[in-house]
Each structure stands twice: as C-alpha cells, then as structure tokens.
All heavy atoms as a GROMACS GRO file, in nm:
protein
  579
    1VAL      N    1  20.496  16.166  29.284
    1VAL     CA    2  20.622  16.228  29.245
    1VAL      C    3  20.598  16.372  29.202
    1VAL      O    4  20.671  16.462  29.243
    1VAL     CB    5  20.692  16.147  29.133
    1VAL    CG1    6  20.809  16.224  29.074
    1VAL    CG2    7  20.740  16.014  29.186
    2ARG      N    8  20.493  16.391  29.124
    2ARG     CA    9  20.464  16.528  29.078
    2ARG      C   10  20.428  16.619  29.196
    2ARG      O   11  20.466  16.735  29.199
    2ARG     CB   12  20.355  16.526  28.973
    2ARG     CG   13  20.403  16.468  28.842
    2ARG     CD   14  20.295  16.475  28.734
    2ARG     NE   15  20.339  16.410  28.614
    2ARG     CZ   16  20.301  16.288  28.576
    2ARG    NH1   17  20.216  16.219  28.649
    2ARG    NH2   18  20.347  16.235  28.465
    3LEU      N   19  20.354  16.565  29.293
    3LEU     CA   20  20.321  16.643  29.412
    3LEU      C   21  20.447  16.678  29.492
    3LEU      O   22  20.461  16.789  29.541
    3LEU     CB   23  20.223  16.567  29.500
    3LEU     CG   24  20.078  16.564  29.454
    3LEU    CD1   25  19.996  16.470  29.542
    3LEU    CD2   26  20.018  16.703  29.455
    4ALA      N   27  20.536  16.583  29.504
    4ALA     CA   28  20.662  16.608  29.576
    4ALA      C   29  20.742  16.717  29.506
    4ALA      O   30  20.795  16.808  29.570
    4ALA     CB   31  20.744  16.480  29.587
    5LEU      N   32  20.748  16.711  29.374
    5LEU     CA   33  20.821  16.813  29.298
    5LEU      C   34  20.757  16.951  29.316
    5LEU      O   35  20.828  17.051  29.327
    5LEU     CB   36  20.824  16.778  29.150
    5LEU     CG   37  20.934  16.683  29.106
    5LEU    CD1   38  20.915  16.646  28.959
    5LEU    CD2   39  21.070  16.742  29.127
    6SER      N   40  20.625  16.955  29.318
    6SER     CA   41  20.558  17.084  29.330
    6SER      C   42  20.593  17.153  29.461
    6SER      O   43  20.595  17.276  29.469
    6SER     CB   44  20.406  17.068  29.315
    6SER     OG   45  20.351  17.002  29.427
    7GLY      N   46  20.624  17.075  29.564
    7GLY     CA   47  20.663  17.133  29.691
    7GLY      C   48  20.797  17.204  29.687
    7GLY      O   49  20.829  17.283  29.776
    8PHE      N   50  20.876  17.178  29.584
    8PHE     CA   51  21.008  17.241  29.570
    8PHE      C   52  21.013  17.340  29.454
    8PHE      O   53  21.118  17.397  29.425
    8PHE     CB   54  21.116  17.133  29.552
    8PHE     CG   55  21.138  17.055  29.678
    8PHE    CD1   56  21.065  16.941  29.703
    8PHE    CD2   57  21.228  17.099  29.774
    8PHE    CE1   58  21.082  16.870  29.820
    8PHE    CE2   59  21.246  17.029  29.892
    8PHE     CZ   60  21.173  16.914  29.915
    9ALA      N   61  20.900  17.361  29.387
    9ALA     CA   62  20.896  17.446  29.268
    9ALA      C   63  20.939  17.590  29.297
    9ALA      O   64  21.016  17.649  29.222
    9ALA     CB   65  20.757  17.443  29.206
   10GLU      N   66  20.891  17.645  29.407
   10GLU     CA   67  20.924  17.784  29.439
   10GLU      C   68  21.073  17.801  29.467
   10GLU      O   69  21.137  17.893  29.415
   10GLU     CB   70  20.843  17.829  29.560
   10GLU     CG   71  20.857  17.976  29.590
   10GLU     CD   72  20.768  18.018  29.706
   10GLU    OE1   73  20.647  17.987  29.703
   10GLU    OE2   74  20.821  18.082  29.799
   11ASP      N   75  21.130  17.712  29.548
   11ASP     CA   76  21.273  17.718  29.578
   11ASP      C   77  21.355  17.698  29.451
   11ASP      O   78  21.453  17.768  29.428
   11ASP     CB   79  21.309  17.613  29.683
   11ASP     CG   80  21.451  17.629  29.736
   11ASP    OD1   81  21.501  17.743  29.742
   11ASP    OD2   82  21.511  17.526  29.771
   12ALA      N   83  21.314  17.602  29.368
   12ALA     CA   84  21.387  17.577  29.243
   12ALA      C   85  21.382  17.699  29.153
   12ALA      O   86  21.484  17.738  29.094
   12ALA     CB   87  21.328  17.455  29.172
   13GLU      N   88  21.266  17.760  29.140
   13GLU     CA   89  21.253  17.879  29.054
   13GLU      C   90  21.342  17.992  29.105
   13GLU      O   91  21.410  18.059  29.026
   13GLU     CB   92  21.107  17.924  29.049
   13GLU     CG   93  21.084  18.040  28.955
   13GLU     CD   94  20.939  18.080  28.946
   13GLU    OE1   95  20.851  17.995  28.974
   13GLU    OE2   96  20.913  18.196  28.911
   14ARG      N   97  21.342  18.012  29.234
   14ARG     CA   98  21.425  18.117  29.294
   14ARG      C   99  21.574  18.093  29.264
   14ARG      O  100  21.650  18.186  29.244
   14ARG     CB  101  21.400  18.122  29.445
   14ARG     CG  102  21.467  18.236  29.516
   14ARG     CD  103  21.427  18.250  29.663
   14ARG     NE  104  21.431  18.126  29.740
   14ARG     CZ  105  21.323  18.058  29.780
   14ARG    NH1  106  21.203  18.099  29.749
   14ARG    NH2  107  21.336  17.947  29.852
   15ARG      N  108  21.614  17.968  29.258
   15ARG     CA  109  21.755  17.934  29.231
   15ARG      C  110  21.785  17.918  29.081
   15ARG      O  111  21.897  17.889  29.044
   15ARG     CB  112  21.790  17.803  29.302
   15ARG     CG  113  21.787  17.812  29.452
   15ARG     CD  114  21.802  17.672  29.514
   15ARG     NE  115  21.789  17.673  29.656
   15ARG     CZ  116  21.893  17.662  29.740
   15ARG    NH1  117  22.014  17.648  29.694
   15ARG    NH2  118  21.871  17.663  29.869
   16GLY      N  119  21.682  17.930  28.998
   16GLY     CA  120  21.702  17.914  28.854
   16GLY      C  121  21.716  17.769  28.812
   16GLY      O  122  21.780  17.738  28.711
   17ILE      N  123  21.654  17.678  28.886
   17ILE     CA  124  21.664  17.535  28.860
   17ILE      C  125  21.536  17.488  28.792
   17ILE      O  126  21.426  17.518  28.836
   17ILE     CB  127  21.682  17.455  28.992
   17ILE    CG1  128  21.803  17.507  29.070
   17ILE    CG2  129  21.692  17.306  28.965
   17ILE    CD1  130  21.935  17.496  29.000
   18ARG      N  131  21.551  17.413  28.685
   18ARG     CA  132  21.436  17.354  28.614
   18ARG      C  133  21.410  17.216  28.673
   18ARG      O  134  21.500  17.133  28.683
   18ARG     CB  135  21.467  17.344  28.465
   18ARG     CG  136  21.354  17.289  28.383
   18ARG     CD  137  21.383  17.304  28.234
   18ARG     NE  138  21.514  17.254  28.201
   18ARG     CZ  139  21.538  17.151  28.120
   18ARG    NH1  140  21.438  17.089  28.062
   18ARG    NH2  141  21.661  17.112  28.094
   19LEU      N  142  21.284  17.189  28.710
   19LEU     CA  143  21.242  17.059  28.762
   19LEU      C  144  21.167  16.984  28.653
   19LEU      O  145  21.077  17.040  28.590
   19LEU     CB  146  21.149  17.076  28.882
   19LEU     CG  147  21.206  17.145  29.005
   19LEU    CD1  148  21.098  17.162  29.110
   19LEU    CD2  149  21.323  17.067  29.061
   20THR      N  150  21.204  16.858  28.632
   20THR     CA  151  21.139  16.775  28.531
   20THR      C  152  21.100  16.642  28.592
   20THR      O  153  21.178  16.583  28.668
   20THR     CB  154  21.234  16.749  28.412
   20THR    OG1  155  21.279  16.874  28.360
   20THR    CG2  156  21.166  16.670  28.303
   21ALA      N  157  20.981  16.593  28.557
   21ALA     CA  158  20.936  16.461  28.602
   21ALA      C  159  20.912  16.374  28.479
   21ALA      O  160  20.843  16.415  28.387
   21ALA     CB  161  20.808  16.473  28.683
   22ASP      N  162  20.971  16.257  28.478
   22ASP     CA  163  20.948  16.157  28.374
   22ASP      C  164  20.875  16.041  28.441
   22ASP      O  165  20.937  15.952  28.497
   22ASP     CB  166  21.082  16.112  28.315
   22ASP     CG  167  21.066  16.010  28.204
   22ASP    OD1  168  20.952  15.979  28.164
   22ASP    OD2  169  21.170  15.960  28.157
   23VAL      N  170  20.742  16.049  28.437
   23VAL     CA  171  20.658  15.951  28.506
   23VAL      C  172  20.560  15.892  28.404
   23VAL      O  173  20.465  15.959  28.365
   23VAL     CB  174  20.579  16.017  28.621
   23VAL    CG1  175  20.498  15.912  28.695
   23VAL    CG2  176  20.672  16.091  28.716
   24PRO      N  177  20.585  15.769  28.360
   24PRO     CA  178  20.493  15.707  28.264
   24PRO      C  179  20.353  15.690  28.323
   24PRO      O  180  20.336  15.667  28.443
   24PRO     CB  181  20.556  15.570  28.237
   24PRO     CG  182  20.699  15.583  28.280
   24PRO     CD  183  20.698  15.684  28.391
   25ASP      N  184  20.254  15.704  28.238
   25ASP     CA  185  20.115  15.682  28.281
   25ASP      C  186  20.098  15.539  28.329
   25ASP      O  187  20.159  15.446  28.276
   25ASP     CB  188  20.019  15.709  28.165
   25ASP     CG  189  20.011  15.856  28.130
   25ASP    OD1  190  20.041  15.940  28.217
   25ASP    OD2  191  19.975  15.886  28.015
   26GLY      N  192  20.013  15.521  28.427
   26GLY     CA  193  19.977  15.387  28.473
   26GLY      C  194  20.064  15.330  28.582
   26GLY      O  195  20.035  15.222  28.634
   27ILE      N  196  20.173  15.397  28.618
   27ILE     CA  197  20.256  15.347  28.728
   27ILE      C  198  20.203  15.403  28.858
   27ILE      O  199  20.190  15.524  28.876
   27ILE     CB  200  20.405  15.385  28.710
   27ILE    CG1  201  20.462  15.312  28.589
   27ILE    CG2  202  20.484  15.351  28.836
   27ILE    CD1  203  20.610  15.336  28.568
   28ARG      N  204  20.170  15.316  28.950
   28ARG     CA  205  20.119  15.354  29.081
   28ARG      C  206  20.196  15.278  29.188
   28ARG      O  207  20.221  15.159  29.175
   28ARG     CB  208  19.970  15.318  29.094
   28ARG     CG  209  19.882  15.384  28.993
   28ARG     CD  210  19.852  15.527  29.034
   28ARG     NE  211  19.761  15.589  28.941
   28ARG     CZ  212  19.797  15.682  28.852
   28ARG    NH1  213  19.920  15.721  28.845
   28ARG    NH2  214  19.708  15.735  28.771
   29ALA      N  215  20.230  15.350  29.294
   29ALA     CA  216  20.297  15.286  29.407
   29ALA      C  217  20.193  15.213  29.491
   29ALA      O  218  20.079  15.255  29.499
   29ALA     CB  219  20.369  15.391  29.492
   30GLY      N  220  20.233  15.107  29.553
   30GLY     CA  221  20.143  15.030  29.638
   30GLY      C  222  20.140  15.085  29.779
   30GLY      O  223  20.126  15.010  29.874
   31THR      N  224  20.154  15.216  29.793
   31THR     CA  225  20.153  15.280  29.923
   31THR      C  226  20.088  15.417  29.910
   31THR      O  227  20.062  15.465  29.800
   31THR     CB  228  20.296  15.292  29.981
   31THR    OG1  229  20.289  15.337  30.116
   31THR    CG2  230  20.382  15.387  29.900
   32ASP      N  231  20.066  15.482  30.021
   32ASP     CA  232  20.004  15.614  30.024
   32ASP      C  233  20.096  15.718  29.960
   32ASP      O  234  20.218  15.714  29.979
   32ASP     CB  235  19.974  15.650  30.169
   32ASP     CG  236  19.894  15.776  30.183
   32ASP    OD1  237  19.789  15.785  30.116
   32ASP    OD2  238  19.936  15.866  30.258
   33ALA      N  239  20.039  15.811  29.886
   33ALA     CA  240  20.116  15.916  29.819
   33ALA      C  241  20.198  15.999  29.918
   33ALA      O  242  20.309  16.041  29.886
   33ALA     CB  243  20.023  16.006  29.738
   34GLU      N  244  20.145  16.019  30.037
   34GLU     CA  245  20.216  16.096  30.138
   34GLU      C  246  20.348  16.029  30.178
   34GLU      O  247  20.448  16.097  30.202
   34GLU     CB  248  20.129  16.114  30.262
   34GLU     CG  249  20.191  16.204  30.367
   34GLU     CD  250  20.101  16.224  30.486
   34GLU    OE1  251  19.980  16.245  30.467
   34GLU    OE2  252  20.153  16.219  30.600
   35ILE      N  253  20.351  15.899  30.182
   35ILE     CA  254  20.474  15.827  30.215
   35ILE      C  255  20.578  15.846  30.106
   35ILE      O  256  20.696  15.869  30.134
   35ILE     CB  257  20.445  15.678  30.239
   35ILE    CG1  258  20.361  15.663  30.366
   35ILE    CG2  259  20.573  15.596  30.248
   35ILE    CD1  260  20.307  15.524  30.390
   36VAL      N  261  20.535  15.840  29.982
   36VAL     CA  262  20.627  15.863  29.870
   36VAL      C  263  20.682  16.006  29.876
   36VAL      O  264  20.802  16.028  29.860
   36VAL     CB  265  20.558  15.837  29.734
   36VAL    CG1  266  20.649  15.872  29.619
   36VAL    CG2  267  20.512  15.691  29.725
   37GLU      N  268  20.595  16.102  29.902
   37GLU     CA  269  20.639  16.242  29.914
   37GLU      C  270  20.742  16.259  30.025
   37GLU      O  271  20.844  16.327  30.005
   37GLU     CB  272  20.520  16.333  29.943
   37GLU     CG  273  20.439  16.370  29.822
   37GLU     CD  274  20.335  16.474  29.857
   37GLU    OE1  275  20.371  16.593  29.866
   37GLU    OE2  276  20.218  16.434  29.876
   38ARG      N  277  20.716  16.200  30.141
   38ARG     CA  278  20.810  16.213  30.254
   38ARG      C  279  20.943  16.147  30.223
   38ARG      O  280  21.048  16.194  30.266
   38ARG     CB  281  20.750  16.155  30.381
   38ARG     CG  282  20.646  16.246  30.442
   38ARG     CD  283  20.612  16.206  30.583
   38ARG     NE  284  20.593  16.064  30.597
   38ARG     CZ  285  20.495  16.006  30.662
   38ARG    NH1  286  20.405  16.080  30.722
   38ARG    NH2  287  20.484  15.876  30.670
   39ALA      N  288  20.941  16.035  30.151
   39ALA     CA  289  21.066  15.968  30.115
   39ALA      C  290  21.146  16.050  30.014
   39ALA      O  291  21.270  16.052  30.020
   39ALA     CB  292  21.036  15.829  30.059
   40LEU      N  293  21.078  16.116  29.923
   40LEU     CA  294  21.146  16.193  29.819
   40LEU      C  295  21.194  16.330  29.867
   40LEU      O  296  21.289  16.385  29.811
   40LEU     CB  297  21.053  16.213  29.699
   40LEU     CG  298  21.034  16.094  29.609
   40LEU    CD1  299  20.932  16.125  29.500
   40LEU    CD2  300  21.166  16.053  29.546
   41ALA      N  301  21.130  16.386  29.967
   41ALA     CA  302  21.160  16.523  30.010
   41ALA      C  303  21.308  16.549  30.036
   41ALA      O  304  21.363  16.646  29.981
   41ALA     CB  305  21.076  16.560  30.132
   42PRO      N  306  21.380  16.469  30.114
   42PRO     CA  307  21.521  16.500  30.137
   42PRO      C  308  21.606  16.486  30.010
   42PRO      O  309  21.702  16.560  29.990
   42PRO     CB  310  21.565  16.401  30.245
   42PRO     CG  311  21.457  16.302  30.259
   42PRO     CD  312  21.334  16.356  30.196
   43LEU      N  313  21.568  16.392  29.923
   43LEU     CA  314  21.642  16.376  29.798
   43LEU      C  315  21.622  16.497  29.708
   43LEU      O  316  21.716  16.547  29.646
   43LEU     CB  317  21.597  16.249  29.726
   43LEU     CG  318  21.617  16.119  29.802
   43LEU    CD1  319  21.552  16.004  29.726
   43LEU    CD2  320  21.763  16.093  29.825
   44LEU      N  321  21.498  16.544  29.699
   44LEU     CA  322  21.469  16.661  29.617
   44LEU      C  323  21.532  16.787  29.674
   44LEU      O  324  21.585  16.870  29.600
   44LEU     CB  325  21.318  16.678  29.601
   44LEU     CG  326  21.250  16.570  29.519
   44LEU    CD1  327  21.099  16.583  29.529
   44LEU    CD2  328  21.295  16.576  29.374
   45GLU      N  329  21.527  16.801  29.804
   45GLU     CA  330  21.590  16.917  29.869
   45GLU      C  331  21.738  16.923  29.836
   45GLU      O  332  21.792  17.027  29.799
   45GLU     CB  333  21.569  16.912  30.019
   45GLU     CG  334  21.630  17.030  30.092
   45GLU     CD  335  21.611  17.021  30.243
   45GLU    OE1  336  21.562  16.918  30.293
   45GLU    OE2  337  21.645  17.119  30.310
   46ASN      N  338  21.806  16.810  29.847
   46ASN     CA  339  21.947  16.802  29.817
   46ASN      C  340  21.974  16.831  29.670
   46ASN      O  341  22.067  16.905  29.635
   46ASN     CB  342  22.001  16.663  29.854
   46ASN     CG  343  22.149  16.653  29.836
   46ASN    OD1  344  22.225  16.718  29.907
   46ASN    ND2  345  22.191  16.573  29.738
   47ALA      N  346  21.894  16.774  29.582
   47ALA     CA  347  21.913  16.794  29.438
   47ALA      C  348  21.895  16.940  29.400
   47ALA      O  349  21.975  16.996  29.324
   47ALA     CB  350  21.817  16.705  29.359
   48VAL      N  351  21.790  17.005  29.452
   48VAL     CA  352  21.767  17.146  29.421
   48VAL      C  353  21.881  17.232  29.476
   48VAL      O  354  21.927  17.325  29.411
   48VAL     CB  355  21.629  17.193  29.476
   48VAL    CG1  356  21.615  17.343  29.470
   48VAL    CG2  357  21.517  17.125  29.397
   49ARG      N  358  21.929  17.199  29.593
   49ARG     CA  359  22.038  17.276  29.655
   49ARG      C  360  22.167  17.267  29.574
   49ARG      O  361  22.241  17.364  29.563
   49ARG     CB  362  22.062  17.227  29.798
   49ARG     CG  363  22.166  17.311  29.870
   49ARG     CD  364  22.192  17.272  30.015
   49ARG     NE  365  22.084  17.204  30.081
   49ARG     CZ  366  22.094  17.080  30.132
   49ARG    NH1  367  22.207  17.014  30.122
   49ARG    NH2  368  21.993  17.024  30.193
   50HIS      N  369  22.195  17.150  29.515
   50HIS     CA  370  22.324  17.129  29.451
   50HIS      C  371  22.322  17.131  29.298
   50HIS      O  372  22.427  17.122  29.236
   50HIS     CB  373  22.385  16.996  29.500
   50HIS     CG  374  22.417  16.999  29.645
   50HIS    ND1  375  22.521  17.072  29.697
   50HIS    CD2  376  22.355  16.941  29.751
   50HIS    CE1  377  22.523  17.057  29.828
   50HIS    NE2  378  22.424  16.978  29.864
   51ALA      N  379  22.205  17.144  29.240
   51ALA     CA  380  22.196  17.144  29.093
   51ALA      C  381  22.255  17.271  29.035
   51ALA      O  382  22.248  17.378  29.094
   51ALA     CB  383  22.050  17.131  29.050
   52ALA      N  384  22.312  17.256  28.916
   52ALA     CA  385  22.360  17.373  28.841
   52ALA      C  386  22.244  17.439  28.768
   52ALA      O  387  22.242  17.561  28.751
   52ALA     CB  388  22.469  17.331  28.744
   53GLY      N  389  22.148  17.359  28.722
   53GLY     CA  390  22.038  17.417  28.649
   53GLY      C  391  21.920  17.325  28.623
   53GLY      O  392  21.817  17.368  28.573
   54HIS      N  393  21.936  17.194  28.657
   54HIS     CA  394  21.830  17.100  28.622
   54HIS      C  395  21.824  16.985  28.721
   54HIS      O  396  21.927  16.929  28.757
   54HIS     CB  397  21.855  17.046  28.481
   54HIS     CG  398  21.742  16.966  28.426
   54HIS    ND1  399  21.761  16.870  28.332
   54HIS    CD2  400  21.610  16.968  28.450
   54HIS    CE1  401  21.645  16.815  28.299
   54HIS    NE2  402  21.551  16.874  28.370
   55VAL      N  403  21.703  16.950  28.761
   55VAL     CA  404  21.676  16.831  28.842
   55VAL      C  405  21.572  16.750  28.767
   55VAL      O  406  21.471  16.804  28.722
   55VAL     CB  407  21.623  16.866  28.983
   55VAL    CG1  408  21.578  16.742  29.058
   55VAL    CG2  409  21.727  16.943  29.063
   56ILE      N  410  21.598  16.621  28.751
   56ILE     CA  411  21.502  16.533  28.686
   56ILE      C  412  21.472  16.414  28.776
   56ILE      O  413  21.562  16.359  28.839
   56ILE     CB  414  21.549  16.485  28.548
   56ILE    CG1  415  21.440  16.403  28.480
   56ILE    CG2  416  21.680  16.409  28.556
   56ILE    CD1  417  21.461  16.380  28.332
   57VAL      N  418  21.344  16.381  28.782
   57VAL     CA  419  21.300  16.264  28.858
   57VAL      C  420  21.239  16.168  28.757
   57VAL      O  421  21.146  16.203  28.684
   57VAL     CB  422  21.198  16.301  28.966
   57VAL    CG1  423  21.154  16.177  29.042
   57VAL    CG2  424  21.256  16.404  29.062
   58ARG      N  425  21.293  16.047  28.752
   58ARG     CA  426  21.243  15.944  28.661
   58ARG      C  427  21.182  15.830  28.742
   58ARG      O  428  21.239  15.786  28.841
   58ARG     CB  429  21.356  15.889  28.575
   58ARG     CG  430  21.404  15.985  28.472
   58ARG     CD  431  21.500  15.917  28.373
   58ARG     NE  432  21.536  16.011  28.270
   58ARG     CZ  433  21.650  16.079  28.267
   58ARG    NH1  434  21.739  16.060  28.362
   58ARG    NH2  435  21.674  16.163  28.170
   59VAL      N  436  21.069  15.781  28.692
   59VAL     CA  437  21.001  15.669  28.755
   59VAL      C  438  20.991  15.558  28.652
   59VAL      O  439  20.957  15.584  28.536
   59VAL     CB  440  20.860  15.710  28.804
   59VAL    CG1  441  20.789  15.592  28.865
   59VAL    CG2  442  20.870  15.826  28.902
   60ALA      N  443  21.024  15.438  28.693
   60ALA     CA  444  21.016  15.324  28.602
   60ALA      C  445  20.973  15.200  28.680
   60ALA      O  446  20.989  15.193  28.802
   60ALA     CB  447  21.152  15.298  28.536
   61ARG      N  448  20.920  15.105  28.608
   61ARG     CA  449  20.883  14.977  28.668
   61ARG      C  450  20.997  14.879  28.641
   61ARG      O  451  21.047  14.868  28.531
   61ARG     CB  452  20.753  14.925  28.607
   61ARG     CG  453  20.704  14.798  28.672
   61ARG     CD  454  20.571  14.752  28.617
   61ARG     NE  455  20.468  14.854  28.622
   61ARG     CZ  456  20.397  14.885  28.731
   61ARG    NH1  457  20.419  14.823  28.844
   61ARG    NH2  458  20.303  14.976  28.726
   62ASP      N  459  21.037  14.806  28.745
   62ASP     CA  460  21.140  14.703  28.734
   62ASP      C  461  21.076  14.575  28.789
   62ASP      O  462  21.079  14.550  28.910
   62ASP     CB  463  21.262  14.742  28.815
   62ASP     CG  464  21.372  14.638  28.812
   62ASP    OD1  465  21.367  14.546  28.727
   62ASP    OD2  466  21.463  14.647  28.896
   63GLN      N  467  21.016  14.500  28.700
   63GLN     CA  468  20.938  14.382  28.736
   63GLN      C  469  20.826  14.422  28.832
   63GLN      O  470  20.735  14.494  28.792
   63GLN     CB  471  21.026  14.271  28.788
   63GLN     CG  472  21.123  14.221  28.681
   63GLN     CD  473  21.211  14.110  28.731
   63GLN    OE1  474  21.182  14.043  28.828
   63GLN    NE2  475  21.322  14.089  28.662
   64GLN      N  476  20.835  14.383  28.957
   64GLN     CA  477  20.729  14.415  29.052
   64GLN      C  478  20.761  14.536  29.140
   64GLN      O  479  20.686  14.570  29.229
   64GLN     CB  480  20.697  14.295  29.141
   64GLN     CG  481  20.636  14.181  29.063
   64GLN     CD  482  20.600  14.065  29.153
   64GLN    OE1  483  20.657  14.046  29.260
   64GLN    NE2  484  20.503  13.987  29.110
   65ARG      N  485  20.871  14.602  29.111
   65ARG     CA  486  20.912  14.719  29.190
   65ARG      C  487  20.895  14.846  29.107
   65ARG      O  488  20.899  14.843  28.985
   65ARG     CB  489  21.058  14.708  29.232
   65ARG     CG  490  21.085  14.593  29.322
   65ARG     CD  491  21.229  14.589  29.363
   65ARG     NE  492  21.316  14.597  29.246
   65ARG     CZ  493  21.447  14.612  29.250
   65ARG    NH1  494  21.507  14.620  29.367
   65ARG    NH2  495  21.518  14.618  29.141
   66ILE      N  496  20.885  14.956  29.177
   66ILE     CA  497  20.890  15.087  29.114
   66ILE      C  498  21.022  15.150  29.155
   66ILE      O  499  21.057  15.153  29.274
   66ILE     CB  500  20.772  15.175  29.157
   66ILE    CG1  501  20.642  15.115  29.105
   66ILE    CG2  502  20.790  15.318  29.106
   66ILE    CD1  503  20.519  15.186  29.153
   67VAL      N  504  21.095  15.200  29.056
   67VAL     CA  505  21.225  15.262  29.081
   67VAL      C  506  21.210  15.412  29.055
   67VAL      O  507  21.162  15.453  28.950
   67VAL     CB  508  21.333  15.203  28.988
   67VAL    CG1  509  21.466  15.273  29.010
   67VAL    CG2  510  21.345  15.053  29.009
   68ILE      N  511  21.252  15.492  29.153
   68ILE     CA  512  21.248  15.637  29.140
   68ILE      C  513  21.391  15.686  29.146
   68ILE      O  514  21.464  15.659  29.242
   68ILE     CB  515  21.165  15.702  29.252
   68ILE    CG1  516  21.021  15.648  29.250
   68ILE    CG2  517  21.165  15.854  29.237
   68ILE    CD1  518  20.936  15.693  29.366
   69GLU      N  519  21.430  15.759  29.043
   69GLU     CA  520  21.567  15.811  29.033
   69GLU      C  521  21.561  15.964  29.037
   69GLU      O  522  21.485  16.025  28.962
   69GLU     CB  523  21.628  15.766  28.901
   69GLU     CG  524  21.765  15.822  28.874
   69GLU     CD  525  21.817  15.782  28.737
   69GLU    OE1  526  21.736  15.761  28.645
   69GLU    OE2  527  21.939  15.775  28.723
   70VAL      N  528  21.639  16.024  29.126
   70VAL     CA  529  21.649  16.170  29.135
   70VAL      C  530  21.790  16.208  29.094
   70VAL      O  531  21.887  16.160  29.153
   70VAL     CB  532  21.621  16.220  29.279
   70VAL    CG1  533  21.638  16.370  29.288
   70VAL    CG2  534  21.483  16.177  29.326
   71ARG      N  535  21.800  16.293  28.989
   71ARG     CA  536  21.932  16.333  28.940
   71ARG      C  537  21.938  16.483  28.928
   71ARG      O  538  21.839  16.548  28.896
   71ARG     CB  539  21.958  16.272  28.802
   71ARG     CG  540  21.958  16.119  28.807
   71ARG     CD  541  22.001  16.065  28.679
   71ARG     NE  542  22.145  16.084  28.672
   71ARG     CZ  543  22.225  16.014  28.596
   71ARG    NH1  544  22.176  15.924  28.515
   71ARG    NH2  545  22.354  16.034  28.596
   72ASP      N  546  22.055  16.537  28.952
   72ASP     CA  547  22.078  16.679  28.928
   72ASP      C  548  22.208  16.693  28.850
   72ASP      O  549  22.286  16.598  28.839
   72ASP     CB  550  22.082  16.759  29.058
   72ASP     CG  551  22.201  16.723  29.145
   72ASP    OD1  552  22.313  16.766  29.112
   72ASP    OD2  553  22.182  16.656  29.248
   73ASP      N  554  22.228  16.811  28.793
   73ASP     CA  555  22.346  16.832  28.709
   73ASP      C  556  22.456  16.909  28.782
   73ASP      O  557  22.543  16.969  28.721
   73ASP     CB  558  22.307  16.906  28.582
   73ASP     CG  559  22.248  17.042  28.606
   73ASP    OD1  560  22.223  17.076  28.724
   73ASP    OD2  561  22.224  17.115  28.509
   74GLY      N  562  22.455  16.902  28.914
   74GLY     CA  563  22.558  16.970  28.993
   74GLY      C  564  22.685  16.888  29.005
   74GLY      O  565  22.694  16.775  28.956
   75HIS      N  566  22.782  16.945  29.070
   75HIS     CA  567  22.909  16.876  29.093
   75HIS      C  568  22.889  16.766  29.197
   75HIS      O  569  22.814  16.779  29.290
   75HIS     CB  570  23.016  16.972  29.145
   75HIS     CG  571  23.046  17.080  29.047
   75HIS    ND1  572  23.102  17.056  28.924
   75HIS    CD2  573  23.024  17.213  29.051
   75HIS    CE1  574  23.116  17.168  28.859
   75HIS    NE2  575  23.068  17.266  28.934
   76GLY      N  576  22.959  16.656  29.177
   76GLY     CA  577  22.955  16.548  29.277
   76GLY      C  578  22.860  16.438  29.245
   76GLY      O  579  22.788  16.436  29.150
   0.00000   0.00000   0.00000
C-alpha cells in the first residue's frame, strides 16, 4: 500500500493533496506486492484527481481477509 501511494506522491503534491496510509504492522497480503499495487492504482488515481485536500488509505484485517479502503474528501 505504501509503495502504491508513493507512485502518486508527486501528482498529489502538485495538486496540494495530502496522502495518508493507515497500515497496522504485521498485516501482509497473501499475494505479490505488485498485484496489490496494480489493483490500487486506479482507485488512488481517482482519489487524487477528485480529492479536495486529503486521500487516506486504511488497511485492516477482517477475519481471514484484508480490507483496503481508499477515501478522499472530494465531492461525491
């Protein structure tokens, strides 16, 4: 998740958007990091494009699943 966010850091900075990751220690996906990055990329691109000033990505464990939430403070 942090690697995926870093790929959007420059665009976010240019737009005045703050990127935040809430990723608890010890949570690992049962797949390759590149797959997680590719899945998150369109969500992060959209969030950075439509945010008013902040994008946050939260990661949590839900029993045997990992839940990743991407939120922005834009309209809609």
